[in-house]
N, C-alpha and C positions, 0 to 999 in steps of 0.2 A: 346386683341386689338379691337378697334372699330373705323372703318373709319379713319385710320390715317396711313400715309406712314412710319413715323419714330417715333413711340410712345415712350415716356419716362415717367415712373411713378414709384411711390414707392408702394410696397406691402409688406405684412408681412408673416412670417413663424411661425407656431405654433408647439411647441414641447410638446406633452402631458407628464404628469408626469411618466407614465409607460415606456416611451421611452426617457430618458434624453439625452440631446445633448452632444456630445464629438467630438474631432477632427476627429474620424473615421466615424462619422455620414454622410451618403450619402443623398443628397438632389436632387430630380428630379424636373426639371421645365418643365411644359407642356404649350404650347402657343396655344390658339385658336383664330380664327378670328370670333368675335361675330357679325354676320350679322344682327340679329334682336333679341335684348334682351327681348322684350316683348313676343316673341314666343319661346324663348330659342333656337334660331337657331344659330348654330356656326359650324365651320369646323376646323379640326385639322391642324395645321401648322407644328409643330415640337416639339422636346423635347431635353433636355440636362441634364446631371448629373454631379455633383461635390461633393466633400467632404468639410466639414467645415475646415479641416486641410489645404486643398489647398487654401481656401479663406484667412485663417489667415496668411499663408506664402507668399501670393501673394504680389507683389509690389503695394504700395499704398492701400493694402487690397482691391483689385478690380480684378475681373475675367471677361474675355471676352470669352463667350462660343458660339460655333456653334450649331444652332438648326438642328436636323436631323429628317428626315421623319421616318415613322414607320418601314420601311425596313432598315433604317440606311444608306442609300445611298445618297439621295438628300439633299443638304443644303438649308435650308429655311430662312437663315438670322442669325443674331447674337443677343445674349442677354448679357447685362452687369450686373454683380452682385457685389454690394458694401457692405461693412460692416460699419454700423454706431454705434459707441460706445455709450452706455447708459450714459447720463450725460455730454457728450462732445458736444460742439457747433462747427459747421463748418461754417465759414463765407464764404459761397459760393455765387457766383453771382446769383441773382434772376433769370436771364434768363436761368440758367443752367438746371432748372427742369421744366420750363414752357412749356406747349404744347398748341396746338390749340384747345384742347377739354376741356371745363370746368370740365367735370366729372372726367377727369384724373388728375386734379390738387389737388385732395384730398390726402393730404400728410400723409397717414397712414404708419407708420414705422414698427410697430410690434403689433401683437395680440397674446395673450397667455392665455391659460386656466389652467396654472400650476404655481407653485411657482418659476419656473426657471428664469423668468424675474423680480422677485421681490427682491429688496435688503433686506437683513436681518434687517437692521436698520429701514426701513420703516415698515416692518412687526411688529416689536416691538411697533411701534407707534400706530398701530390700535388696539392692545389688543389681549388677548388670546381667545376671544369668537367668532372669525371670521374665516371663512374657505371658501374653493372653490373660490379663486379669479379669476376674469375675468379681464384681463389687455389689454388695447389698448394704443399705444404710437403714437403721431403725431408730425410733425414739422410744425410750422406756422411762417410766416414772420411778423416781427415787422415793425413799421413805419420808422425806420432808416435802413431798409434793412437787419437786422440781422435775426437770426433764433432762435426761442424758442422751447424747447422740452416739450411737454405736455403729461402726462401719466394719464389715467383714470384707476382706480382700483376699481372694484365692488366686494363685498363679501357677502356671506350669514352670518347670525348670529345665533349661536346655542341657543341664548336666546329666539328665536321664540317658542321653545318647552320647554326649561328648566324653564323659568319664569312661564308660565301657569301651568306646572306640580306642581311646588312648591305652587302656589296660590291655586290650587285645594286642595292640602293637607291641607293648612291652613283653607280653607273654611270648609272642612270636620271636622277638629278638632274643629273649632269654633262652628259649629252646633251641634256636639256631646256633647260638653261642655254645650251648651245651653239646650239640652235635660236633661242632668244630673242636671243642676241647677233647671229646672222646677220640676224634681222629688223631689228635696230637699226642695221645698217650704212647704212641710208638708201637713196637712189635710186642704182641702178647701171645701166650700159648693158645693152641687151637680152642680149648674150652672157653677161655676168656674172650677170645676174638669172636667166637660165635655169639656169646652173650652180648658183646658190644654191638655187633651188627643187629641183633634183635632189638636192643634198646634204641638204637638209632632209627630203626624202622618205625618203632612206636612213636618216638618223638616226631618223626616226619609225618606220621598220620595226624598227630595233634596239630602240628603247624598247618597242614593242609586244611583241616577242619576250621581252625581259627581264621585262616585267610578267607575261606568261603563265607564265614559269618561276618567278617569285617566288610567284605565286598557287598553283602546284602544290606548291612547297616548303612553303607554309604549311599545306597539307592533311595533310602527312605526320606521323604519330605513330608511336611505337614506339621501336625501337633507334636509337641515335645514330651509326650508321655505315652506309655504303653497301657492300653485299656485291659481290663481283666479278661476279656474274651480272647486275648492273645497271649495269656500267661504261659500256655504250654506250647507255644510256637518255637521251633528250634532256632530260627534265625534271630529271634528276639530274646533268647534265654538269658543273655547277659544284662538285659535292660530291666530295671526295677518296675514293678507294677504300680501304676497310678501314683507316681511321685508328684506331690503338690505341696505348696506352702500355703499357710493361711495366717493372716494377721488380723487380729481384732483390735481396733483402735477406739478408745472410749474418750469422749469429750464431755466433761461435767462443768456446771456453772462454778466459776471462781476456783477452778482446779486445773493443774497442768494436765495435758493429755497423757494418757497411758496406753501402751499397746502390748499385746501378748501374742507371741509367735508360736507356731507349731508346724511340724512337718509330718505329713501323712504319706504312708507308703505301704504297699503290700509286703507281707513278710518275705524277707530274702530267702528264697528257696529254689531248688532245681525242679521246677514243675515239669519240664519236658522229660527229664530222666525218671520221674515218678518216685513213689515212696513205698513200693511193694516190699522192699527189704529194709525200710527205715530211712532215717536221715543221716546226715554226716556224723553226728555224735556217736550213734550206734555203729555205723559202718567203720569209722576209724578205730573205735575200741576193738571191734572184732578183728580188724585188719592187723593191728599191733599184736594182738594175742596170737595170731596165726603166722606172724612174720618170721618167727624163729624156725618154724617147720619149713617155710619157703626157703630160708637160707640153707638149710640142710639139703633140700632137693636141688638147689641151684649151685651148691658148692661155694657159698659165700660166707663172709664174716657177717654176723648180725650186728648192725649198728643201730643204736637207739635213736629216737627222733631228736634228742638233744645233740648227739654226735653228728647227725645229718645237718641239723641247723648250724652247728659249729663249722662244718666243712663249707657250707654255703657262705657263712660269714667271713671265713678266711679268704675264700675266692673273691668275694666282693671287696674286702679290705685291700687285698693285693691289687686288684684292678684299679682301685682308687688311688692308693698310695704310690704305686710304681711310677706312673707318669708324673705325679706330683713331686716325688723326690728328684726325678730327672730334671724337672723344670726348676726346682729350687737350686739344684747343683749348677745349672746354667746361670741362674741369677747370681750365684756366688762368684762364678768366674767373670761375669759382667762387671760386678762391683770391684773385683780385683783389677780388671783392666782399667777401670776408671780411677783407681787408687782412692776409692771412697771408703774411708774407715768406718763411718756410721752405716753405710750400705752393706759393707762386708760383715759387720757385727749383726745386723738384723737378718741378713740372708743366712748366716751361719746358725743363728738361733732357730729360725724356722726349719732349716734343714736338719738340725739336731733333733728337734721335737718330733718331726715326722719320721725320721729314721729310727728313733727309739720306739715310737709307736709301732712301726713296721716290725722291728725285731721282737717286741713284746707279743705281737699277734702270732708270730710263728713259733714262739717258744711254748709249744703246746704238745702234750703227749700224743694227741691224736695225729698230728702231722708226722711225728716220728714213727708211730706204729703203722700209719698208712704207707709211708715209704718202704717199710719192711714188707708189708703185704704186696705192694706193687713189685718189689724185687722178686718175691716168690712167684709172681705170675709171669715172669719173663721166661722165654724158651731156654735161655742159657742156664737159668737156675734149675730147670727140669733136667737138662742133660747132665749136670753135675750130680744130682741126686740119683739119676739113673745109673751112672757109672759107679757111684759109691754103693748103690744097692746091689749091682751085679757082683762087685768085689766081695761084699758082705755075704751074698748068697753063696758064692763059691767057697768061702772060708767056713761058714757055719753049716752048710749043707741043709738048708731048710729051716735052721733055727734062727731066723732073722729077728724075730720078736724078742727072744731072750737076750740076744746080743745087744740089741738096741737098748733094752731096759738096763743092762749092766754097764753101758757106756754112755753116760749122759753127754759126753762131749760130742758124740756124733749122732746118737739115736734121737735125742730131743730136737735135733735140727732137721729131721726128715718130715716131709709132708705126707699126711695120710692119704690113702687112695680109697675113695668111696665110689659106690656104684652111681652112675649117672642115669637119667632116664634114657632107656634104649641101649644101655651099655651091657654087653654080654658078660656074665660071670666067668666065662671061659677065657676071657681076654688075659693075656700075660701081664705080669706086673709092669714090665717096661712099657708095653703099649698103653696100659692104663695111666701110667704116670705121664706119658706124652700127651694123652688125650685130655687130662684134667690136672690142673695145679690146684690142689685144695689147700687153702691157707687157714683153715679153721682149727685143725687139731694141733697137738704138740707131740704126737708119737706116730711112727710109721705103722700102718696096718697092712699086712700082706695076707692075701688069701691062701692059707695053708689047707690044701685039700678042699678048696671051695668054700671054706667057712671064713667069714670076716672076723677080724680081731677087734674087740671093742676098744674105744678110745678112753683115755683117762681124763682128759680135760674137756671143758665145756666148749660150746660153739664159739663164744665170743672171746676166747683166749687168744692172745697174740703170740705167735711162734718167734723164736729167736734162732736165726740160722747162722751157722758159723761162716758161711760164704759171704755174709753181709757184714760190713764194718759199721756197727751201730754208732760209733763215735764220729763217723764221717759227716753226718748231718749237723752234729754239734759244731764241728769245725767249720762247716760251710756258713752257717748263719752267724757264728762268732766272728768270722772274717769281716762281716758287715760292721760290727762294732769296732773292730780293730782299724778298719779303713776310716771310719768316722773319727776315731781318736787321732789318727794321723792328720786328717784335715784340720781338726780343731787345734792341734799343736802347731801346725804350720801357720794358721791364721793368727794365733797368739804371738808367734815369733815375728810375723810381719808387722803386727800392730806395735809390738815392743820396739822394733827397729824404727818404725815411723815416729813413735813418741820420743825416742832418744834423739832422733835427728832434729825434731822440733825444739828440743832443749839446747842444741848447740848454737853458737853464734854464727853469723853469715860466713866468716872466714873459714871456720872449721867445716861447715857444710860444703863450701866450695872445694876445700882440700879433700874431703871425703868422696865427693863426686869424681874428682880427678883420679884418685887412687882406686876407686871401686870399679869392678868390671860389671857392666850391664846393671846399673843400680836400680833397685826398686821395681823390677819386673815381676809383680805379684802373680799375674795370671800364669806366667811361664812356670813359676815354682809350684803353684797350686794345681795346675792342669793334670799332671800325672796322678796325683793323689785323688782328685775328684773323679777322674776316669776310672781308677781302680775301685772306688766306692760304687760307682754306677755299675761296673761289671759284676761286683759281688752281689749287689741287689738283684740284678737281672738273673744271675745264676740261682739265687735263693728262690726267686719268683718262679722260675721254670720248674725247679724240683718240687716246690710246695704245690704248685698248680697241678702238676700231674698226680701228685699224691691225693689231693682233695678231689680231683676228678675221678680217681679210682674209687674213692669212698662212695661218691655219688653213683658211680657205675654199679657197684655192688648193691647199693640201696635200690636202684632202679631195677636191677636184674632180679632181686628177691621179690619185687612187687609186681612183676609182669603177670597178667595185665591189670590186675585189680587196683594196684597202687596208682597207676597212671589214670585210670578211670576215676578214682577218688580225687585225684588232683584236678581233673577237669571239672568235677562237680564242685570242688572247693573254689575253683576259679570263678565259676558261674555265681555262686552265692556271695563271694567276696565282692565281685563287681557290682552287684545290686546294693550291697551294704555300703560300699564306698561312695557310690553316686548319691545315696541318701545322706550320708554323713557330710560330704562336701557341700551339698545343698544347704544343710542346716548350719554348717560352720560359716559359710559366706553370709547367710542371712543374719546370723548372730553378730558377726564381725561388723557389718555395715550398721547394724542397729546400735552398737556400742562404741562407735568411733569417738563420741564426745564424752564418754564415761571414763575418767582417768582411773578409777578403781578397777573397772573391768579390764582395761589395757594392762594394768599392773598385774592383775590376776592371770592374764593371758600368758605373759612371758615367765612369770615366777612359778606357776603351778600348772597351768593348762585348764582346759574346760572339761566338764563332765557332760556326756551325751547319754541321756536317759531314753531308752527304747521301751515303750509300753506296748505289750503284746496281748491280744485278746484271743489267741488261738486256744482251742480246746485240746485236751490230752486224750483224744479219741480218734481212731481210724487214721486217715491220711494226715490229719493236722498234727499228729504226733511227729511224723517225719518232717513236716514243715518246721515245727518248733525245734527239732534236732538240727536241721539245717541252719535255722536262724541263730541258734546258740553258738555254733561254730563261726558263722559269718560275723556276728557281733564281736565275739572274742578275737577274731583275726584283725579287727580294727585297731587293736593295740599295736600293730606293726606300722601304723600310719602316723606320720607327723605332717604338720602344715608349716610352710615357710612363706612369709609375706614379703613380697618384692615390689619394686617400683616399676610400673608399666612404662613401656617405651613411649607410648602416646596415650591420649585419652579416648582413642577410638574403641568401640565396643569389641572389636576383634582382639585387641591387645589386652583386654581386661578379663579374658577367659582363663580359668585355671589350667595349669599344666601338671601332668602326672609323670613322675620319673622314679627310677629305682628298680627294684626287683620284687619277686613275690614275697619274700620274707621281710622286706623293708621298703615301704612305699612313701614317697614324699609328694605332697600336693602343694604346688606353688600357686599362691593367690596374688595376682598383680593388683595394685591399687593405683588410682590416679596420683600424679606427682604431688599435688597440694595435700591430698589426704595422707599420703605416705609420709610426708615431712612432719606431720603432727604426731606420729607414733613415737613411743619410747625408743631410746637409742638401742636397747637390746634387740628389739624386733627389727629395727632398720639394719642392724648389723647381720641379720640372717639367723638369729637364734630360732631353732625349731620350736613350734608350739605343739605340745602334746594334747591328746584327747583321751579321756578315760570313759570308754563305753560301758554302760551297765544295762542289763535287760531284766525286766520284771514282767512276769506273765500271770494272768488270771483269766481262765476261760469263763465265758459268760453265757454261751448259747445252750441250746437243748442237748447238744452232744456232750457238753461238759457235765450236764446233769447225769447223763448215762455213765460217763467216766467216773464220777464221784460215787455213784451208787454201786456200779458193778465192775469198774475198771481200776486203773492204777494212775495216781496223780503224783507219784514220787519224782518224776522228771520236773514237773512244775515246782515242787517244793525245793528240790536241789538247786534249780536255777535261781530261785528267789533268794535262798540262803547264801549262795555263793556270791551273787552280785550285791547283796546287802553288805557283805564284808568289804567288797571293792569300794562301794560308796562310802562306807564308814572310814576306810583308810584315806580316801580322797579328802574327806572333811577334816580329818586329823592333820594331813599335810597342809591343807589350805589355811587352817587356823594357826598353824605355826609360822607360815610365811607371809600371810596377808591379813591385815587388820579386818575384823568383821565389819567395821564401819564402811568398808569398800563395797560390801554386798548391798543389793537393792533393798529398799524399805517397803514393807507391806502393812496394810491396815491390821491384819491379824498379827499380833505380837508374840505368837508362840515361839519359844526359843528353838533354834535349829537342833541343838543337842537333844532337847526333849522330843522333837519330831523324829530324830533318828532312833531314839530309844523306843518310841512307840512303833516305828516301822520294824525294828528288830523283834519286838514282841509279836507282831502280826505275822511275820514270815515263819515263825515256829509254831504258831497257833493252828490247830486243826479246825478249820472252819470252811464250810462250803462257799464257793464263789466269794472269797474274801476280797471284795473290790477296794476295801480300805487300804490294801497294799498299794494299789495303783494311785489312789488319791494322795497318800502320804509321799510316795516316790515322786509324783509329779510336783507336789508342793515344794519338796526339798530341792528338786532340780531347779525350779524357778528362783528359789531363795539363794541358790548357789551360782546364779548367772549361767545356768547350763542350757543345753539344747534339748528341746522336747520332741520326741517322735511318738507317733501312735500308729499301730499296725494291726491288721487282722489278715485274713486270707487274701483279700483283694483290695483292702483299704476303701471299702464302700459302706456296707450296712453298719457293722459293729463299730467301725472307725468313726463314721459320721455321728452315731449316737454318743460315743465317748467324747468327741470334740465339742459338740454342741452342749452337752451336759457340763463339761468343764468350763466352757465360756460363760454359761449362765451362772455357775457357781462363783466364778471370778467376779461377775457383775454384782452378785449378792454380797459376797464377802468383802470385796475391795471398793465397791462403788455404791453400796446401799440400795441395790435394786429392791423395789417394793415387793413384799411377799405376794401380793395379789398379781403381780406381773411376772413372777418367776415362771409359772407354767405357760403363760401366754408367750413370753419371750422364747421359751424352749420350743413350743409348737411353731412359732414363727420362724425360728432358725432352721427347724427341721422340715419346713414346708418348701419343697423345691419349686412349686408353682405359685405365681401371684394370682390375685383375684381375677385378672383378665385372661388367664391361661387355662381355663377350665377345659378339660378334654384332651389336653396335650400331655399325654402320659408316656411319651417315648422314652426308651432307655437312654440315660445320659452317657452310656458308654457303648452304644450300638455302633457298628461299623468297624472299619479297619483303622490301622494307625494312619494311613494316608488320607482317609476320608473323615475321620472323627473330628467333631468340633468340641472345643472346651465346654465343659458343663459343670455346674456347681453341685458336685456329688455330695458335698457336706450337707446340702439341704434336701437330701433324698429321704422321703418318708419311710419309716420302718414299721412294718407290722409283724414281721417274722419273730422278733424278739418277744412280742407280747403273747405268743402262742405257747401254751404249756406243753410239757412233754406228753401228757395224756391226749391232748387234741392232736398232737403230731402223729401219734400212733393211729388214731382214728383216720386222719388224713391219708396215711400210708395204706391202710386197709382199703379205703374207698378208691384210692388211685389204682390199687391192684385189681380190684373188681372192675373198674372202668377199662383197664387195659385188656383184661381177659375177655370182656364183652366185645371190645373193639376188634380183636383179632380172631374171634371165633366165626 
């Protein structure tokens, strides 16, 4: 009680899971007179004890208890205990619970840290990867004087650790495979062999580091989230900060229940590596600009990021299609052995489709040029040029350059010799050529009297060497198509013979069998052709694999060591972003299982994932935002595939991550009965795309400084770019899915109008334009999307944003009374209940192994209320205090 003669308020009782509630459970109420809450000054008034059974059996489910002093003699007044059933609405008079004190109007009904107050049906909606729920229930008044029941349920997500663990395993496997591919390149010239060894050493270091991190993660037990105090810890750098889900469920009289989900997570960023030189966006831009100079220094061909991505795609496609084609070829032979005409037809169709896809993938100019570059890196190629150079040197007596220029048939096929780091200018031409095979230029440069001869062509030009037969590759991969055509022709012939036999009468068939030698042995006739096809495919795979590996070797050699460090940073940021996205996808999937329109949208278009960021564009948070931009953009490489779980056990319902860095697939298993209710397209394994968008508006004091004295162009560019992505998604959605499939809201503003307003706001010069966040969040919910809210640590700014959004939804969609808006906001932001006075411990104190789940969304915020001027005063006073302390 606080300064009130007859206080009347609602408070909650928590029953921990180790002490489940039963009719015999005793509850003791202790009442204090809170004289001064700021100084934690209170005096004991009295206490009373009752059992839950007494409350359930009481008339009107209400008990009136006498408060007794500590000696049990003096009466200090009475306390009334009532039971409020979950989900039931009591149309009570407003004045029945109002008091004179605004602080006591906070209608907190129940707070629970256990599963006791959570309905089983609602638990199924959230999915099997969530645990340790924190639940708060409120009653708020509507504009018509009725009461709504609001329940907040926050949970941890086991994917915070399981997704990064799986990604680390994938990274290790991918890098080990890369090392093996480099070994299989064969013999290279000394220059390229040294670069290969250096790259393999770097990859080995990354693998060792990732293995150590994975071992540390496997040791961790306890809560399933990383607190903000550990965000810069190396062993946890792949783990997202404070990843939680929150669901607000609203029950109103004579209306269906509604719920609103949101995922909160710290901004995906490499906190351990720091932001002294900026974040990923700035570092990658600088790296690409300097990459051409690296290629010159390391004697490499410059390949653009698109070429590198293409090389990785070709390698991945070959590794997938090669065993698949071999398997389909065996199925064709099996059908031939069984004389199954339908089976033969189906197997041939599948084999033809995959083989044509295989040939189309390799019919690329990059593969052809890479084979040429690899040929130029062989020692044999160097010896030919060396001999030719010696002959030309003897004939021209030092005028090699002029001879080369006048004879394009030989001069243009020579490799230029450039100085390597540590290479002596006095080294002879022959020695230089042996030491380095430079495949960048298109003209031989010889040091005449110590002066290098300039090149005519640019770095990324591809040389054409007369020793290399350029048509050989065309013949090799064309042999695949020829072999396939031979197989198709033979199958057609066998089927024609089979059809003609079926048209003959029994006597003619018998005569044909007698006169024919070894009739109808399909497998024996097909086997040589199928074997030839498999051999051709294998030969193409081996050649193309070495060529694409050589492209990646040059890319890695040009980027040592900066490029590999950037790749590690990108791995860290992507891991955090993917864990958050997977968490949100699973929560949204389970919530929409019974929504046919949502399931249709899921496989026809995909889902939009809207990340709301509250980072400032000042100091270190600029680097965090640059990291986050790349991390969210990289989520475009992710697809989800919904599968049927082997069993309904919790372990079999955990998502699995497979693929490679540039294409990740997350498999989401569902229980058998749930899986059978899905559309056929999803059950057949059609991948589900996700369209991530990021909108950022800084709201703290640092953003005020940035807007006055700094640069906010990064924020403006991010918002403009992602608005275009969101607009394109809406256009695609409106073309493929009827808008009637989208959820209905009380606010009837047209989606197109909302998008137009958002487009106007992202180009408007306005300080702290939070309207961008409001509009983006509203559009996301209207599009059945996944909502994320982030700041530096997903605590203060995030909790302020989430609670404000929840109250706005109650006002706009459920007619929350204007008088209760501020009260509801204060109540949701209050981490402590009335009986918890003085317990001001940090909700995220401790380590990962010791921390307990806490409702950080209810964390009270005072920092955001401080103006920039008061912040300056505070800094000055702090400096004075520190100087006085250490003098």
